[in-house]
C-alpha positions in Angstrom: 96.8 78.8 104.5 95.7 75.4 105.9 92.6 75.6 103.7 94.8 75.8 100.6 96.8 72.8 101.7 93.6 70.8 102.2 92.4 71.7 98.7 95.7 70.6 97.3 95.7 67.4 99.3 92.2 66.5 98.0 93.2 67.3 94.4 96.3 65.1 94.7 94.3 62.3 96.2 91.7 62.5 93.4 94.6 62.5 90.8 96.2 59.4 92.5 92.9 57.5 92.5 91.9 58.2 88.9 93.9 56.6 86.0 92.0 58.8 83.5 93.1 62.0 85.1 96.7 60.7 85.4 96.8 59.8 81.7 95.2 63.2 80.7 97.9 65.0 82.7 100.7 63.0 81.1 99.3 63.6 77.6 98.9 67.3 78.4 102.5 67.5 79.7 103.9 65.7 76.6 102.0 68.1 74.3 103.2 71.1 76.2 106.8 69.8 75.9 106.5 69.0 72.2 104.9 72.3 71.3 107.4 74.1 73.4 110.3 72.4 71.7 108.9 73.1 68.2 108.3 76.8 69.1 111.7 77.1 70.6 113.4 75.6 67.5 111.5 77.8 65.0 111.9 81.0 67.0 115.6 80.4 67.8 116.7 79.5 64.3 119.3 81.9 63.2 118.9 83.9 60.0 120.4 82.3 57.0 123.6 84.2 56.4 124.0 85.4 52.9 127.5 84.9 51.8 129.2 88.2 50.9 130.9 88.7 47.5 134.3 88.7 49.1 133.7 85.5 51.0 132.4 83.9 47.8 135.5 84.9 45.8 137.9 83.9 48.6 136.2 80.5 48.8 136.6 80.0 45.0 140.2 81.1 45.1 141.0 78.7 47.9 139.2 75.8 46.3 140.9 76.4 42.9 144.3 76.8 44.5 143.9 73.5 46.4 142.6 71.6 43.3 145.3 73.0 40.9 148.1 72.3 43.4 147.2 68.6 43.0 147.8 68.7 39.2 150.9 66.7 38.4 153.8 69.2 38.0 151.9 72.2 39.1 153.5 72.5 42.5 152.5 75.4 44.7 149.6 77.4 43.3 148.2 80.9 44.1 144.9 82.1 42.5 143.3 85.5 42.2 139.7 85.8 40.8 137.9 88.9 39.6 134.2 89.2 39.3 131.9 91.4 37.3 129.6 92.8 40.0 128.1 92.0 43.3 125.6 89.3 44.4 122.1 89.6 43.0 119.1 88.6 45.1 115.8 87.9 43.3 112.8 88.5 45.5 109.3 87.1 45.1 107.1 90.0 44.0 103.4 90.7 44.0 102.1 92.7 41.1 99.0 94.9 41.6 97.4 96.7 38.7 94.9 99.5 39.5 92.8 101.7 37.2 93.4 105.4 37.6 92.2 108.4 35.8 95.4 108.6 33.8 95.4 104.8 32.9 96.6 101.6 34.5 99.1 101.8 37.3 101.3 98.8 38.1 102.9 98.4 41.5 105.2 95.6 42.5 105.8 94.9 46.2 107.9 92.2 47.8 106.1 89.2 49.2 106.5 88.9 53.0 106.2 85.7 55.1 106.4 86.2 58.8 107.7 89.7 58.2 110.6 88.6 56.0 110.9 88.9 52.2 110.7 85.7 50.2 114.0 85.2 48.3 113.5 83.2 45.1 117.2 82.9 44.3 120.6 84.4 44.8 122.8 84.8 41.8 126.6 84.8 42.3 128.6 87.3 40.4 130.0 86.4 36.9 133.7 85.6 36.9 135.6 88.0 34.6 139.2 86.9 35.1 141.4 84.3 36.8 145.1 84.8 37.5 147.0 81.6 38.4 150.6 81.6 39.6 152.1 78.2 39.7 155.6 76.8 40.3 155.1 74.3 37.4 153.9 76.9 34.9 157.2 76.8 33.1 156.0 73.6 31.5 153.6 74.1 28.6 151.8 70.8 29.4 151.2 71.9 33.0 149.9 75.3 31.8 147.5 73.5 29.4 146.2 71.2 32.2 145.8 74.2 34.6 144.0 76.2 31.9 141.7 73.4 30.9 140.8 72.6 34.5 139.9 76.3 35.1 137.9 76.6 31.9 135.9 73.4 32.9 135.3 74.5 36.4 134.2 78.1 35.8 132.8 77.8 32.2 134.9 80.8 31.1 136.9 81.5 28.0 140.6 80.6 28.0 141.4 84.3 27.2 140.0 85.2 30.7 142.8 83.1 32.3 146.3 84.2 32.8 148.9 81.6 34.0 152.2 82.8 35.3 155.3 81.0 36.6 156.1 81.4 40.3 159.5 82.8 41.2 
């Protein structure tokens, strides 16, 4: 045990007496810390959460309600939005063509990076209808403003929008 202590003492004395060794230890420690932090940040990143269709529609309804309630004369506004279908995710694909006895065979497989599929884009569902209930919808000019704002925001036809007066 005392032999181990003497080895450690000699090592510490050598480190104390040599600036090169001290600098090398400092550089090594800094590199270990930097790489450790980089690895920790990459490995602890949470998966990007894909917004569900319901969350997406609810978000649109809330934003549209808030915006339309600021239209002069609109008053309190409630919005319901319907969509055509669910979210669509487009993956990066690798196409492989092989010659077989019966002809060419084409196989598409998703491209993986670090074990995860590569997503090229996520397409939100198409809006098929918007129901707007507004306190100020008794006024034709308010209805027109609400309709035009909704058409502009969602790039939909006016016949896809129903505006009703709130009781």
